[in-house]
Structures are given as C-alpha cells and as structure tokens.
C-alpha positions, -999 to 999 in steps of 0.1 A, spaced: -502 -141 -459 -527 -167 -462 -567 -157 -461 -582 -196 -461 -609 -210 -444 -591 -243 -437 -573 -230 -410 -589 -243 -377 -604 -214 -359 -585 -193 -334 -581 -210 -301 -582 -174 -285 -606 -144 -285 -594 -136 -317 -629 -150 -329 -645 -117 -334 -631 -85 -345 -641 -52 -356 -670 -62 -383 -683 -32 -407 -724 -33 -409 -738 -11 -438 -748 14 -414 -712 15 -399 -700 19 -431 -720 50 -440 -713 66 -406 -675 58 -419 -680 84 -448 -684 113 -420 -648 102 -408 -626 112 -433 -621 143 -424 -590 154 -398 -602 146 -363 -591 164 -337 -570 145 -313 -555 150 -278 -517 141 -281 -497 117 -262 -460 128 -274 -436 107 -269 -454 77 -255 -443 47 -265 -469 21 -252 -509 34 -254 -541 16 -247 -540 3 -282 -506 -10 -276 -526 -31 -252 -557 -41 -273 -529 -55 -298 -511 -73 -273 -545 -88 -266 -558 -97 -302 -520 -103 -316 -496 -110 -294 -483 -72 -299 -476 -83 -338 -486 -52 -359 -475 -72 -388 -496 -105 -383 -509 -127 -410 -521 -161 -396 -543 -170 -424 -574 -167 -398 -591 -139 -417 -582 -110 -399 -548 -88 -402 -524 -66 -384 -523 -57 -346 -558 -51 -340 -569 -79 -362 -591 -60 -388 -615 -80 -409 -608 -67 -446 -641 -54 -451 -638 -31 -420 -604 -22 -430 -614 -10 -465 -649 4 -453 -633 26 -430 -605 41 -453 -578 14 -447 -572 6 -484 -555 41 -494 -526 30 -471 -527 -9 -481 -548 -38 -491 -547 -53 -460 -541 -41 -425 -509 -60 -415 -491 -43 -444 -497 -8 -429 -478 11 -403 -490 9 -368 -498 41 -365 -516 37 -399 -538 7 -383 -541 29 -351 -559 59 -373 -581 30 -386 -590 19 -355 -602 53 -344 -625 57 -370 -638 23 -364 -642 30 -326 -660 64 -330 -686 42 -348 -691 9 -333 -676 18 -300 -653 -4 -280 -670 -34 -286 -659 -36 -320 -631 -55 -297 -656 -73 -276 -630 -91 -254 -598 -73 -258 -612 -40 -254 -625 -49 -215 -591 -64 -209 -570 -36 -221 -595 -11 -206 -602 7 -240 -626 33 -242 -640 57 -269 -622 85 -249 -586 67 -243 -589 55 -276 -595 86 -292 -567 106 -271 -539 85 -288 -522 105 -316 -513 78 -339 -484 102 -352 -469 96 -314 -471 61 -317 -433 43 -321 -426 14 -350 -440 6 -383 -455 -27 -392 -421 -46 -396 -388 -45 -418 -403 -70 -435 -439 -53 -442 -418 -19 -457 -439 -20 -487 -408 0 -506 -387 -24 -530 -405 -58 -526 -398 -69 -559 -369 -88 -547 -358 -100 -512 -326 -74 -512 -312 -103 -496 -309 -123 -462 -345 -116 -443 -344 -105 -410 -355 -137 -389 -384 -121 -369 -417 -145 -370 -431 -117 -392 -443 -128 -423 -444 -99 -454 -440 -87 -489 -401 -97 -483 -404 -130 -468 -434 -138 -494 -406 -127 -522 -384 -151 -505 -407 -178 -508 -420 -170 -546 -378 -172 -553 -375 -208 -539 -408 -219 -556 -402 -201 -593 -432 -175 -592 -432 -139 -597 -413 -120 -576 -437 -91 -563 -443 -99 -525 -476 -110 -530 -483 -152 -525 -512 -157 -553 -530 -191 -558 -505 -198 -586 -476 -193 -560 -490 -209 -531 -495 -240 -557 -459 -239 -566 -446 -241 -529 -474 -269 -525 -455 -289 -559 -421 -285 -541 -437 -297 -505 -451 -326 -524 -486 -320 -514 -517 -315 -531 -516 -282 -554 -550 -268 -550 -535 -234 -538 -548 -233 -508 -528 -233 -476 -544 -251 -448 -529 -277 -421 -520 -306 -445 -490 -279 -464 -487 -259 -432 -478 -294 -418 -455 -302 -446 -438 -268 -444 -429 -274 -406 -413 -303 -416 -395 -288 -444 -375 -263 -423 -372 -280 -392 -403 -263 -370 -426 -280 -350 -451 -298 -368 -485 -289 -356 -502 -278 -391 -506 -243 -376 -485 -214 -389 -476 -190 -368 -445 -169 -357 -424 -200 -347 -433 -215 -384 -422 -181 -399 -391 -178 -380 -377 -214 -394 -392 -204 -428 -370 -170 -429 -339 -192 -414 -341 -220 -444 -346 -195 -471 -312 -178 -458 -296 -207 -460 -306 -225 -487 -324 -200 -514 -313 -167 -502 -277 -170 -500 
C-alpha cells in the first residue's frame, strides 16, 4: 500500500531483491513467448512457496512499504521489466500464479541469486524453479486483492491482515477520498488529517504509530499484518457498518 523511504530498513534478509539490470531487461524481451514447463499438477506447495515463506512469510499480497511487493518481493522495475505490468501495476496486486510466472522469467535471466538469501534457504535452482507450472499453484493474491469491483468496499472487510484494493477503499471511505481502491498522496494526507499528524502524504513511522493508536494495534511505527488486521476490524466497526 505505501511505497515510501521513511520506513526503517527491513531487519530480515528482505533487503536485496530481484533487481533488473539494463542487460537483463533487454534479455527479458526474448522471454515473452510461451516457455515449455514441466508440470506438477495438483501440487499445493512448491519451491516458490518456500521462497515466498522466506521473503514475505508466504503472504502473496504483502505491501509493507519497503519498496518491494508480493510474495516474492519484486522491485517495481523488475516486475514491469519482465512483463508483470500486463497483470497488475505492482506484484502484490497480481495472483500467486502470475507472480510465479514472472519470477520464472527473472530466474531464466538472473538465476537463483535474484533472491540471494532466500533461494539458498528454499533450495531454489533454475531447474526446479522452472519445473513449476504456475497454473497448478493454488490460490490468488487474496480476497482483498481481487481487482474486480474495487470501486466500493462491498461491505465488511475480511480481517486477514492483507492490504489490497478493498481495504484501501475502506480507508478512502473513512477519510473521504475517491473510492477507487488505490491510495494516492491526497488520500494519505486526508488520513493523516484524521489522525492529527502532519499532512505530507508520506506514510512512515509517525503516521503508522498514530494509526496504531487509533485502531488499538501495538504501537511500534511499523506497518505489518497485525496493524492491518486491527485497521480492518476498526473499519468494519466504525466505518463500514
């Protein structure tokens, strides 16, 4: 939800991600055709699930504001450079299968070191990463990240700790923004006004702490699933009734 530099640097290995060099982007053009992949029909857990468990706790819809998105923590340049933009502007808004498809394109160009720590922990290789059929993987990004019908919240939110268009729309309903499922700088500034902090449109530790106090979350200035869950419950109780 929030891409901003005023969040503290992540404390885990999620500091380096699949970053796209100019040469890699050029090579990506050769990958737009269909790639023959060995299937693993019916598989519910793959090497990509293990990578995601390391990168994001297995949350395919995660957007913590650290500048990387989705289960495999794509940098936006990498996501769009390898064709992810045809699915969604950011990786966390795409389905799990779509994220894995783009990850396989990255893997073919950059190898497992695109995920330098988590590839080793998960046992990712070029061979086993490409052997996964994205279509056989279960699940979508989340109910909240369903990109269909995000012009309204459609009632109460699922309290799942996952930020997506519906939760964003709930926030917009609360602050009086344009309800379109995307928080722009104006929406963030309006939210800051509701929270009584400086309205600069940049959500960092000060704004996050104020929101945590408002919603009854643990106050640590870091926006994570617990804060999102508390926010979703608060919106359901006070805004979306």
